[in-house]
PASE-676880 format. One record per residue: z, y, x of N, C-alpha, C, O in turn; residue in one letter. Coordinates in pm, whole numbers, padded with zeros to 5 digits, always signed. Layout:
! residues N
ZYXZYXZYXZYXA
...
END
This chain:
! residues 318
+07786+01792+02398+07787+01646+02401+07680+01590+02486+07563+01626+02469M
+07714+01504+02576+07620+01436+02660+07616+01286+02619+07719+01220+02604L
+07494+01236+02602+07478+01094+02574+07354+01038+02641+07258+01111+02668R
+07356+00907+02668+07247+00836+02724+07166+00789+02608+07220+00730+02515I
+07031+00815+02610+06940+00775+02500+06805+00731+02561+06784+00722+02682G
+06717+00706+02462+06582+00662+02497+06482+00775+02473+06498+00847+02374E
+06386+00795+02549+06288+00896+02528+06150+00836+02569+06143+00743+02649A
+06043+00891+02513+05911+00839+02548+05883+00873+02689+05910+00983+02737Q
+05827+00771+02756+05785+00790+02901+05679+00903+02908+05575+00895+02843K
+05707+01008+02987+05601+01117+02991+05485+01082+03071+05490+00991+03154P
+05376+01155+03049+05246+01135+03123+05214+01260+03198+05237+01371+03148S
+05160+01246+03317+05127+01373+03389+04997+01427+03340+04904+01351+03314P
+04986+01557+03327+04867+01629+03289+04790+01667+03415+04819+01618+03524G
+04694+01752+03398+04613+01790+03511+04701+01878+03607+04773+01967+03563A
+04690+01849+03735+04769+01913+03833+04918+01870+03841+05000+01937+03904G
+04950+01757+03776+05086+01706+03768+05091+01564+03823+04989+01495+03835Q
+05215+01522+03856+05243+01382+03886+05362+01338+03812+05444+01419+03768V
+05372+01209+03796+05490+01143+03736+05575+01086+03841+05528+01003+03918L
+05700+01126+03848+05795+01087+03950+05887+00981+03897+05953+01002+03795V
+05893+00869+03963+05997+00762+03931+06128+00806+03999+06140+00797+04121K
+06224+00851+03924+06338+00920+03971+06437+00821+04040+06477+00722+03978V
+06476+00846+04161+06579+00773+04232+06713+00846+04227+06819+00783+04221A
+06707+00983+04229+06830+01064+04222+06800+01196+04174+06690+01245+04197A
+06891+01261+04105+06889+01401+04069+07026+01460+04094+07117+01391+04140T
+07041+01590+04065+07177+01641+04098+07219+01733+03980+07138+01770+03895S
+07337+01763+03980+07407+01854+03879+07409+01998+03931+07455+02027+04041V
+07359+02080+03851+07359+02225+03882+07437+02306+03774+07453+02263+03660N
+07482+02421+03815+07556+02496+03712+07472+02534+03585+07525+02550+03475R
+07337+02547+03608+07247+02574+03498+07249+02457+03396+07227+02478+03277A
+07274+02337+03444+07281+02227+03353+07399+02246+03255+07386+02221+03135D
+07506+02287+03305+07629+02310+03223+07593+02414+03116+07622+02394+02998I
+07529+02525+03157+07493+02637+03063+07398+02583+02962+07415+02612+02844I
+07299+02507+03001+07202+02451+02908+07273+02357+02807+07245+02360+02687Q
+07359+02280+02855+07430+02179+02769+07510+02258+02659+07527+02211+02546R
+07557+02375+02697+07641+02457+02602+07546+02535+02505+07594+02601+02413E
+07409+02526+02526+07320+02583+02432+07284+02720+02478+07230+02794+02395G
+07306+02766+02601+07280+02905+02645+07167+02921+02749+07151+03028+02806N
+07089+02812+02773+06997+02819+02878+06885+02727+02841+06872+02620+02902Y
+06803+02762+02744+06693+02665+02706+06589+02653+02813+06572+02749+02889P
+06517+02539+02825+06416+02523+02929+06293+02610+02896+06269+02647+02781P
+06214+02643+03003+06093+02717+02977+06003+02648+02878+06008+02526+02867P
+05922+02719+02806+05833+02664+02705+05744+02552+02766+05675+02572+02866R
+05747+02441+02702+05659+02334+02750+05732+02228+02839+05684+02116+02857G
+05847+02268+02892+05924+02176+02975+06014+02085+02896+06042+02114+02780D
+06059+01978+02953+06139+01881+02886+06275+01937+02837+06332+02021+02907S
+06330+01896+02726+06453+01937+02677+06566+01862+02755+06681+01907+02758E
+06530+01751+02815+06623+01671+02896+06682+01758+03009+06609+01835+03070I
+06810+01747+03037+06871+01819+03151+06808+01778+03283+06745+01674+03294L
+06828+01863+03380+06788+01827+03519+06681+01909+03572+06571+01912+03516G
+06709+01980+03685+06614+02073+03743+06551+02037+03874+06467+02109+03927L
+06596+01919+03926+06531+01874+04052+06545+01721+04054+06638+01664+03998E
+06449+01658+04121+06445+01517+04131+06402+01473+04275+06335+01547+04347V
+06442+01352+04311+06389+01287+04430+06354+01143+04386+06426+01080+04309A
+06243+01097+04439+06198+00965+04395+06061+00929+04459+06026+00970+04569G
+05991+00852+04381+05852+00812+04436+05749+00846+04323+05782+00844+04205T
+05632+00876+04363+05525+00902+04270+05479+00775+04197+05440+00676+04259I
+05485+00781+04070+05450+00668+03982+05305+00676+03926+05240+00574+03904D
+05262+00791+03905+05126+00818+03845+05080+00957+03883+05162+01047+03902A
+04949+00976+03894+04893+01107+03935+04792+01155+03832+04702+01080+03793I
+04804+01275+03791+04719+01336+03695+04588+01386+03757+04573+01385+03879G
+04501+01428+03678+04367+01483+03724+04389+01608+03812+04487+01680+03793Q
+04300+01632+03904+04292+01746+03991+04404+01752+04092+04429+01858+04149E
+04473+01641+04116+04575+01633+04219+04517+01578+04345+04453+01473+04341V
+04537+01642+04457+04484+01606+04588+04600+01601+04685+04694+01681+04676R
+04593+01505+04778+04684+01500+04888+04813+01419+04862+04902+01413+04946G
+04820+01359+04747+04938+01275+04722+04891+01142+04665+04785+01131+04604W
+04975+01040+04689+04937+00898+04648+05058+00836+04575+05173+00874+04597S
+05027+00741+04489+05129+00661+04419+05217+00589+04531+05165+00526+04624V
+05345+00603+04513+05440+00542+04610+05492+00647+04707+05593+00619+04772G
+05435+00761+04724+05494+00862+04813+05632+00902+04775+05662+00921+04658D
+05719+00917+04877+05854+00962+04855+05848+01122+04844+05800+01190+04934R
+05897+01172+04736+05891+01315+04717+06019+01374+04658+06098+01303+04597V
+06037+01503+04677+06145+01580+04612+06078+01705+04546+05983+01760+04601M
+06125+01744+04439+06062+01854+04369+06147+01923+04267+06238+01863+04211T
+06117+02050+04240+06169+02127+04126+06103+02070+04001+05987+02028+04004L
+06177+02068+03890+06120+02046+03756+06185+02145+03667+06298+02189+03686V
+06104+02181+03562+06157+02275+03462+06263+02207+03371+06342+02275+03306G
+06263+02080+03369+06362+02002+03288+06319+01856+03299+06209+01824+03342G
+06416+01764+03257+06375+01626+03255+06433+01549+03375+06402+01430+03387G
+06510+01605+03458+06554+01534+03576+06650+01420+03552+06656+01324+03629G
+06726+01431+03444+06827+01329+03410+06762+01213+03339+06802+01176+03228Y
+06662+01155+03402+06585+01048+03334+06517+00959+03442+06510+00993+03560A
+06468+00845+03395+06405+00747+03486+06270+00802+03535+06228+00772+03647E
+06204+00881+03455+06074+00937+03500+06074+01092+03455+06120+01133+03349F
+06017+01166+03551+06002+01310+03525+05860+01357+03571+05803+01309+03669A
+05807+01451+03495+05677+01513+03533+05705+01630+03616+05797+01706+03588V
+05625+01649+03722+05637+01762+03814+05496+01815+03845+05399+01740+03848A
+05489+01945+03869+05366+02004+03925+05344+01959+04065+05435+01965+04148C
+05219+01912+04094+05190+01862+04233+05211+01966+04339+05244+01933+04453A
+05194+02092+04304+05208+02203+04403+05354+02243+04418+05382+02341+04488N
+05447+02173+04355+05584+02194+04376+05649+02077+04450+05770+02077+04470H
+05573+01979+04489+05625+01862+04566+05644+01888+04708+05572+01966+04771L
+05746+01818+04761+05765+01823+04913+05787+01676+04954+05851+01601+04880M
+05736+01634+05065+05765+01496+05116+05906+01490+05157+05960+01585+05213P
+05970+01371+05128+06107+01354+05176+06097+01301+05314+06031+01200+05337I
+06165+01369+05416+06155+01323+05546+06216+01181+05561+06303+01142+05483P
+06167+01104+05663+06210+00970+05679+06363+00963+05706+06429+00864+05677A
+06414+01071+05763+06553+01071+05803+06651+01101+05684+06773+01097+05701S
+06595+01129+05567+06671+01169+05453+06680+01064+05343+06579+01002+05311M
+06791+01043+05286+06808+00949+05172+06766+01018+05043+06757+01141+05039S
+06741+00940+04937+06715+00999+04805+06824+01089+04764+06800+01201+04719F
+06946+01040+04779+07063+01127+04733+07064+01264+04805+07087+01367+04743E
+07038+01262+04934+07038+01389+05002+06912+01471+04960+06921+01594+04950E
+06807+01412+04938+06683+01484+04890+06705+01542+04756+06653+01649+04727A
+06782+01476+04670+06812+01538+04537+06892+01665+04549+06908+01734+04448A
+06941+01700+04660+07026+01824+04677+06943+01946+04731+06994+02057+04742C
+06817+01919+04762+06746+02022+04839+06686+02135+04750+06705+02255+04772V
+06610+02088+04646+06530+02195+04585+06594+02308+04520+06553+02422+04541C
+06699+02283+04440+06763+02397+04364+06856+02475+04463+06877+02595+04447E
+06907+02408+04559+07007+02483+04643+06942+02544+04765+06953+02666+04783T
+06876+02471+04848+06815+02524+04967+06700+02625+04933+06690+02731+04994Y
+06617+02587+04834+06513+02684+04808+06571+02813+04743+06522+02922+04772I
+06671+02802+04658+06734+02918+04598+06797+03001+04709+06787+03123+04702T
+06860+02945+04807+06924+03010+04913+06821+03080+05000+06834+03198+05033A
+06719+03006+05036+06612+03064+05121+06539+03177+05055+06514+03280+05117Y
+06504+03158+04926+06433+03262+04851+06515+03391+04841+06460+03499+04862L
+06644+03382+04811+06721+03493+04782+06780+03561+04904+06795+03684+04907N
+06813+03485+04997+06869+03546+05123+06764+03599+05222+06782+03702+05287V
+06653+03524+05231+06550+03555+05326+06429+03622+05268+06390+03731+05312F
+06370+03562+05174+06245+03614+05112+06274+03738+05033+06196+03833+05045M
+06374+03747+04956+06406+03858+04876+06505+03951+04953+06482+04072+04966I
+06613+03893+05003+06715+03971+05069+06679+04034+05200+06736+04134+05243G
+06574+03966+05267+06526+04017+05391+06621+04011+05511+06614+04093+05602G
+06708+03915+05509+06807+03898+05614+06738+03878+05748+06648+03795+05758L
+06778+03951+05849+06724+03942+05980+06829+03917+06082+06944+03957+06065E
+06790+03851+06192+06887+03817+06302+06958+03942+06350+06896+04044+06378D
+07088+03931+06357+07172+04044+06394+07239+04112+06273+07333+04188+06293G
+07195+04089+06152+07259+04139+06032+07385+04061+06001+07421+03964+06068D
+07455+04111+05892+07567+04047+05840+07538+04014+05696+07470+04090+05628S
+07587+03903+05650+07562+03854+05514+07687+03807+05450+07767+03739+05515V
+07710+03839+05326+07825+03793+05242+07776+03693+05138+07684+03722+05061L
+07838+03575+05136+07799+03474+05040+07922+03440+04957+08025+03402+05013V
+07916+03451+04828+08027+03431+04745+08038+03280+04698+07936+03216+04674H
+08157+03227+04688+08181+03096+04639+08140+02985+04740+08049+02907+04713G
+08206+02980+04854+08168+02904+04965+08154+02751+04954+08097+02686+05042G
+08207+02695+04844+08203+02553+04828+08085+02495+04752+08055+02376+04758G
+08019+02585+04681+07904+02540+04597+07779+02500+04673+07767+02528+04792G
+07690+02436+04607+07573+02379+04674+07479+02493+04728+07430+02482+04841G
+07454+02596+04655+07374+02706+04700+07438+02777+04822+07371+02815+04918V
+07568+02791+04811+07640+02863+04914+07647+02792+05043+07623+02850+05149N
+07681+02662+05034+07686+02585+05161+07546+02575+05218+07531+02578+05340T
+07439+02563+05136+07300+02568+05187+07271+02703+05254+07209+02705+05360A
+07311+02810+05195+07292+02934+05253+07357+02951+05390+07295+03005+05482A
+07476+02907+05404+07548+02912+05528+07469+02837+05638+07452+02887+05749V
+07418+02709+05603+07347+02632+05700+07213+02701+05745+07176+02708+05862Q
+07145+02751+05638+07026+02823+05671+07041+02947+05756+06964+02973+05849L
+07139+03020+05724+07166+03142+05807+07201+03107+05950+07161+03180+06040C
+07272+03002+05976+07301+02957+06111+07186+02902+06180+07175+02924+06300K
+07093+02831+06114+06982+02768+06177+06873+02863+06197+06809+02856+06302A
+06841+02956+06104+06727+03042+06110+06758+03178+06183+06673+03237+06249L
+06880+03220+06166+06921+03354+06228+07056+03337+06300+07161+03378+06249T
+07052+03278+06415+07181+03241+06482+07274+03358+06525+07390+03338+06559P
+07219+03474+06523+07304+03591+06558+07354+03670+06432+07417+03775+06442N
+07321+03613+06312+07379+03668+06195+07527+03635+06180+07572+03525+06210V
+07602+03735+06132+07743+03717+06102+07753+03677+05953+07713+03752+05865R
+07810+03551+05927+07817+03501+05793+07955+03506+05743+08046+03448+05802V
+07974+03580+05630+08106+03601+05566+08103+03532+05431+08005+03547+05358I
+08206+03459+05397+08205+03374+05283+08342+03398+05207+08450+03395+05266V
+08329+03421+05073+08453+03413+04986+08467+03277+04936+08370+03213+04897T
+08600+03226+04935+08632+03095+04887+08767+03092+04822+08848+03182+04841A
+08792+02984+04742+08917+02969+04675+09016+02913+04789+08969+02856+04887S
+09149+02930+04771+09244+02887+04868+09229+02746+04907+09250+02717+05025P
+09195+02656+04824+09181+02514+04856+09060+02479+04933+09047+02365+04978G
+08969+02573+04950+08842+02545+05022+08819+02620+05146+08719+02602+05216K
+08921+02711+05176+08904+02801+05292+08884+02722+05421+08797+02757+05500V
+08962+02616+05445+08953+02543+05573+08824+02472+05581+08768+02462+05690E
+08771+02420+05468+08645+02339+05467+08526+02436+05494+08428+02403+05561R
+08542+02554+05439+08440+02659+05468+08436+02697+05609+08328+02707+05668V
+08557+02721+05671+08568+02749+05812+08497+02646+05899+08434+02679+05999K
+08510+02523+05856+08449+02406+05933+08293+02409+05934+08230+02341+06015A
+08232+02489+05841+08091+02502+05842+08044+02597+05951+07925+02606+05978L
+08136+02667+06012+08095+02752+06127+08075+02897+06088+08016+02973+06164G
+08123+02934+05974+08111+03074+05937+08201+03165+06018+08301+03123+06077V
+08162+03292+06019+08236+03385+06101+08364+03436+06050+08461+03458+06123D
+08363+03457+05908+08481+03507+05842+08485+03445+05700+08388+03451+05625L
+08601+03387+05668+08627+03337+05538+08739+03419+05474+08845+03443+05532V
+08706+03461+05345+08800+03548+05268+08853+03473+05157+08773+03421+05079I
+08977+03461+05138+09047+03398+05020+09038+03501+04908+09112+03599+04909D
+08951+03480+04814+08926+03587+04718+09055+03604+04617+09068+03705+04547Y
+09139+03505+04615+09251+03521+04528+09365+03603+04593+09445+03666+04525K
+09368+03598+04726+09476+03661+04792+09431+03795+04865+09514+03878+04901A
+09298+03811+04885+09248+03928+04960+09144+04001+04883+09071+03945+04801Q
+09138+04132+04912+09039+04221+04855+08915+04210+04948+08915+04264+05059D
+08811+04141+04901+08699+04116+04993+08631+04240+05047+08587+04241+05161F
+08621+04345+04965+08566+04470+05003+08639+04538+05123+08580+04594+05216A
+08761+04528+05112+08849+04581+05223+08843+04502+05347+08840+04555+05458E
+08841+04366+05328+08826+04279+05450+08691+04305+05516+08685+04312+05638E
+08588+04320+05442+08455+04340+05500+08452+04478+05564+08398+04492+05674I
+08504+04573+05503+08512+04710+05558+08581+04704+05700+08533+04768+05794R
+08688+04630+05711+08751+04621+05843+08674+04535+05942+08669+04565+06062G
+08613+04426+05890+08549+04331+05989+08415+04391+06037+08368+04356+06145Y
+08354+04481+05958+08228+04539+06007+08238+04675+06059+08138+04746+06073T
+08367+04718+06091+08387+04858+06137+08330+04965+06039+08268+05063+06081D
+08352+04943+05907+08313+05027+05801+08163+05030+05774+08119+05109+05690K
+08086+04951+05839+07945+04961+05820+07895+04881+05697+07796+04919+05634R
+07964+04772+05664+07922+04690+05550+07822+04581+05591+07784+04569+05707G
+07784+04505+05498+07681+04390+05525+07545+04431+05467+07532+04511+05374V
+07445+04369+05530+07309+04404+05492+07268+04326+05364+07189+04378+05285Q
+07321+04201+05343+07277+04119+05226+07397+04063+05165+07490+04024+05236V
+07401+04056+05032+07510+03982+04959+07432+03890+04862+07336+03932+04797I
+07475+03770+04855+07430+03669+04762+07545+03637+04669+07649+03584+04710L
+07523+03672+04536+07632+03675+04435+07586+03593+04308+07474+03607+04257D
+07675+03512+04265+07651+03443+04131+07763+03472+04037+07774+03407+03934H
+07851+03571+04069+07966+03604+03989+07922+03707+03888+07950+03686+03770I
+07859+03815+03922+07811+03915+03834+07908+04028+03809+07953+04090+03906G
+07943+04060+03683+08002+04186+03636+08129+04223+03715+08140+04335+03765A
+08223+04131+03726+08350+04172+03787+08339+04197+03936+08427+04258+03997T
+08233+04152+03994+08219+04178+04140+08137+04291+04176+08127+04326+04294Y
+08074+04354+04072+07969+04450+04108+08020+04571+04196+07964+04605+04300L
+08128+04630+04146+08184+04752+04221+08215+04713+04361+08175+04781+04455A
+08289+04601+04376+08331+04555+04512+08212+04522+04598+08210+04552+04717S
+08112+04459+04536+07988+04430+04614+07917+04552+04660+07866+04554+04772N
+07912+04657+04580+07843+04774+04628+07927+04845+04734+07871+04905+04825M
+08051+04839+04725+08136+04896+04840+08113+04821+04966+08126+04876+05076K
+08079+04691+04952+08067+04603+05073+07932+04619+05137+07916+04581+05253S
+07829+04677+05066+07696+04686+05120+07684+04803+05227+07739+04912+05211L
+07611+04772+05332+07575+04870+05424+07470+04972+05367+07413+04949+05261A
+07448+05082+05438+07339+05167+05406+07208+05086+05402+07178+05017+05499V
+07130+05093+05296+07004+05014+05295+07030+04869+05261+06937+04789+05272G
+07147+04830+05220+07182+04689+05197+07124+04637+05064+07090+04718+04977G
+07113+04509+05048+07059+04443+04934+07159+04345+04866+07207+04249+04927R
+07190+04377+04736+07271+04283+04664+07183+04199+04575+07117+04254+04486L
+07180+04065+04596+07090+03979+04515+07188+03897+04422+07272+03819+04467V
+07167+03921+04289+07247+03849+04189+07170+03729+04126+07066+03747+04062I
+07223+03609+04147+07160+03490+04097+07241+03427+03989+07204+03318+03945I
+07350+03487+03942+07433+03427+03834+07526+03538+03780+07548+03643+03841G
+07580+03503+03656+07663+03603+03594+07782+03535+03533+07812+03555+03415V
+07852+03453+03610+07960+03368+03553+08074+03451+03501+08152+03404+03418S
+08086+03577+03547+08199+03660+03507+08165+03759+03400+08251+03835+03356S
+08035+03760+03355+07996+03851+03257+07868+03925+03295+07826+03923+03411G
+07806+03990+03199+07678+04052+03219+07673+04213+03223+07570+04273+03252V
+07786+04272+03193+07788+04421+03181+07899+04474+03276+08012+04425+03283K
+07853+04582+03351+07951+04647+03441+07895+04788+03468+07777+04817+03450A
+07992+04875+03512+07944+05010+03543+07904+05022+03690+07961+04958+03777E
+07803+05106+03713+07749+05122+03846+07742+05263+03885+07689+05345+03809L
+07791+05298+03999+07787+05435+04056+07648+05464+04112+07624+05437+04229N
+07557+05518+04034+07417+05538+04077+07404+05631+04189+07320+05612+04277L
+07493+05741+04188+07482+05835+04294+07507+05777+04433+07436+05805+04529A
+07617+05692+04437+07648+05628+04566+07541+05529+04604+07509+05517+04722L
+07484+05460+04510+07373+05367+04540+07257+05445+04602+07196+05403+04701M
+07228+05562+04539+07114+05637+04588+07141+05693+04728+07053+05685+04813M
+07259+05748+04754+07290+05806+04882+07284+05706+04984+07237+05734+05094V
+07331+05583+04958+07336+05475+05061+07205+05394+05057+07189+05301+05136K
+07113+05427+04970+06980+05360+04965+06992+05213+04952+06925+05135+05020R
+07084+05174+04860+07108+05036+04841+07015+04976+04731+06962+05048+04647Q
+06997+04847+04735+06913+04781+04629+06987+04674+04561+07053+04593+04625Q
+06976+04673+04425+07043+04575+04339+06924+04490+04279+06837+04542+04210L
+06928+04361+04310+06808+04276+04273+06855+04159+04186+06948+04088+04226I
+06798+04138+04076+06830+04020+04003+06722+03906+04026+06603+03933+04042G
+06769+03784+04027+06671+03678+04066+06702+03552+04001+06818+03513+03998S
+06602+03480+03945+06615+03345+03894+06493+03266+03949+06393+03326+03989V
+06504+03133+03951+06397+03049+04002+06327+02975+03888+06204+02967+03885L
+06404+02923+03799+06351+02827+03698+06237+02884+03613+06138+02815+03587R
+06252+03011+03568+06154+03062+03477+06035+03136+03542+05954+03199+03474S
+06026+03127+03674+05907+03185+03740+05784+03117+03708+05792+02997+03680R
+05671+03175+03709+05539+03113+03675+05517+03000+03775+05568+03006+03887P
+05444+02902+03736+05409+02781+03825+05346+02824+03957+05387+02772+04061V
+05251+02914+03960+05188+02953+04089+05293+03024+04182+05296+03002+04303P
+05376+03107+04120+05474+03175+04198+05573+03080+04268+05607+03096+04385E
+05618+02978+04188+05708+02876+04243+05631+02796+04351+05690+02760+04453K
+05508+02770+04332+05429+02697+04427+05429+02771+04558+05447+02711+04664A
+05409+02907+04554+05401+02985+04682+05543+02978+04751+05553+02967+04873A
+05648+02986+04669+05782+02977+04732+05800+02836+04798+05847+02823+04911I
+05762+02737+04725+05781+02601+04787+05694+02588+04914+05737+02529+05013V
+05577+02642+04910+05493+02639+05036+05559+02703+05151+05562+02646+05260A
+05612+02818+05131+05680+02890+05243+05807+02813+05285+05838+02803+05404E
+05874+02764+05193+06001+02689+05227+05962+02563+05302+06031+02527+05398F
+05853+02492+05263+05811+02375+05328+05781+02399+05473+05814+02315+05557T
+05720+02509+05505+05686+02549+05641+05808+02589+05721+05820+02549+05836Q
+05899+02665+05664+06002+02729+05737+06127+02639+05744+06195+02640+05846A
+06159+02563+05641+06292+02491+05631+06276+02339+05637+06362+02271+05694V
+06171+02285+05582+06164+02138+05581+06172+02073+05721+06226+01963+05732L
+06119+02137+05830+06138+02076+05963+06290+02071+06001+06333+01979+06071P
+06369+02170+05956+06511+02174+05983+06577+02059+05921+06666+01997+05981L
+06536+02027+05797+06597+01918+05722+06552+01786+05782+06630+01691+05788L
+06427+01779+05827+06377+01649+05890+06451+01622+06020+06477+01506+06054A
+06485+01729+06094+06548+01710+06220+06701+01701+06209+06772+01681+06307Q
+06748+01717+06086+06894+01716+06042+06969+01829+06116+07086+01815+06153R
+06900+01934+06134+06969+02057+06176+07033+02120+06053+07130+02195+06068K
+06986+02095+05937+07052+02125+05805+07067+01994+05734+06967+01924+05717C
+07181+01958+05692+07208+01835+05620+07282+01867+05490+07390+01926+05491V
+07219+01828+05377+07286+01853+05246+07422+01791+05240+07443+01679+05286P
+07514+01865+05181+07651+01812+05169+07662+01748+05031+07652+01815+04928L
+07685+01615+05032+07692+01541+04910+07844+01525+04871+07916+01455+04940V
+07887+01584+04770+08028+01574+04736+08066+01440+04670+08168+01380+04702H
+07980+01394+04579+08000+01266+04510+07875+01221+04446+07796+01301+04397Q
+07856+01089+04446+07739+01035+04388+07790+00951+04261+07870+00859+04275V
+07739+00986+04141+07766+00916+04021+07646+00844+03965+07535+00891+03991Y
+07657+00738+03893+07551+00679+03825+07524+00761+03697+07615+00828+03648G
+07400+00758+03644+07355+00832+03533+07454+00819+03407+07470+00912+03328L
+07517+00698+03396+07599+00678+03285+07739+00746+03303+07822+00751+03212D
+07758+00797+03425+07883+00877+03450+07854+01026+03446+07931+01103+03503D
+07748+01068+03382+07706+01208+03382+07818+01302+03321+07833+01415+03367V
+07893+01258+03223+07995+01339+03168+08103+01373+03271+08149+01487+03279A
+08142+01272+03350+08245+01296+03449+08186+01390+03564+08259+01470+03623R
+08055+01377+03590+07989+01464+03691+08004+01615+03639+08040+01706+03714A
+07974+01634+03504+07978+01767+03453+08128+01818+03453+08155+01936+03479H
+08212+01734+03427+08362+01785+03432+08397+01822+03570+08469+01920+03587R
+08351+01752+03673+08383+01798+03809+08319+01932+03843+08378+02016+03910D
+08198+01949+03794+08127+02080+03811+08207+02188+03743+08231+02292+03804M
+08247+02169+03627+08319+02271+03542+08454+02305+03607+08499+02419+03601E
+08517+02206+03667+08645+02235+03735+08635+02292+03868+08735+02321+03933A
+08516+02308+03913+08484+02363+04057+08559+02280+04151+08617+02334+04245S
+08563+02150+04133+08642+02063+04222+08556+02013+04338+08606+01948+04430A
+08432+02044+04333+08332+01989+04430+08319+02079+04549+08346+02199+04544H
+08274+02016+04660+08230+02089+04780+08101+02040+04822+08091+01930+04874F
+07999+02118+04801+07860+02065+04814+07802+02028+04684+07830+02094+04584G
+07718+01921+04679+07642+01886+04565+07702+01759+04489+07758+01668+04550K
+07686+01761+04358+07716+01641+04282+07585+01576+04246+07497+01639+04186I
+07570+01449+04282+07446+01373+04270+07452+01274+04154+07559+01217+04130V
+07345+01251+04082+07330+01138+03985+07234+01046+04042+07121+01087+04070L
+07269+00919+04061+07185+00819+04119+07120+00731+04018+07186+00681+03927S
+06992+00713+04031+06918+00614+03951+06850+00511+04040+06738+00468+04015L
+06924+00473+04147+06862+00392+04261+06811+00260+04212+06722+00202+04274Q
+06864+00209+04103+06813+00086+04044+06673+00106+03994+06602+00009+03969G
+06632+00232+03980+06501+00266+03932+06399+00286+04046+06278+00286+04024N
+06453+00302+04167+06361+00321+04283+06307+00188+04339+06369+00082+04332A
+06194+00201+04391+06135+00081+04465+06160+00087+04611+06119-00003+04684Q
END
């Protein structure tokens, strides 16, 4: 059950700021949390919402380099679906002048997740091939953009539902696989001359594990960021050993504050200029008012979106 209610206005502690929220976005994790299966980290708000864009309303002690009124976007452990949210100052990024609040609300969970898992963890290099599952989602469309902008000679392969194949093609990917009509492992085997891909970004989990491992090249890395199809599957350890493959699990929300700060710092240096120059542009599927949050969640659950679903609190912004 989702409902609009009143909560006490939060106050920033040491090393924190209070953000007056102009926009936030809907993420799959919000659905899981609403269902009672993904509680926030200890000490974070029980209110839904993992990222916000807005202006700094107040600054806590020990914060340097930021001022009240600054336009910022940031990860939050919870509390994004509200007029005000507390954020760690070392998780803030300035919103480029070329970017709206609604676009900025799409950056932190999707682009940081994509950059972290494809590049920092997956180690994608120019000339490699990468497989991204679920081409219409926010993380996946962000991953495609980042691959094209940061590694222009990478071959990007995406699986998508039949209704989204053409839109995914329009993103400039090298191969789109209709996962309902085609065996993606066989398609990749043919496309890569049996070599496989160096990196796979997967949020499906159990049912894709065997095919993912077949699709990996020697020394390839499978990075799992979600388990929508289940959490248990069999793995051929001997084949993984012989092919020197790596299976890596990754989440962003529950990482320690200093670790997330380091990730944000690297992302700010490597990717924020691309966003400022609009070489990467967040894909906004639909903007809803906060009072339409139930409809926004239904869209997410139906996988009817292409890009990000945004919740606007623009009447709250100055």
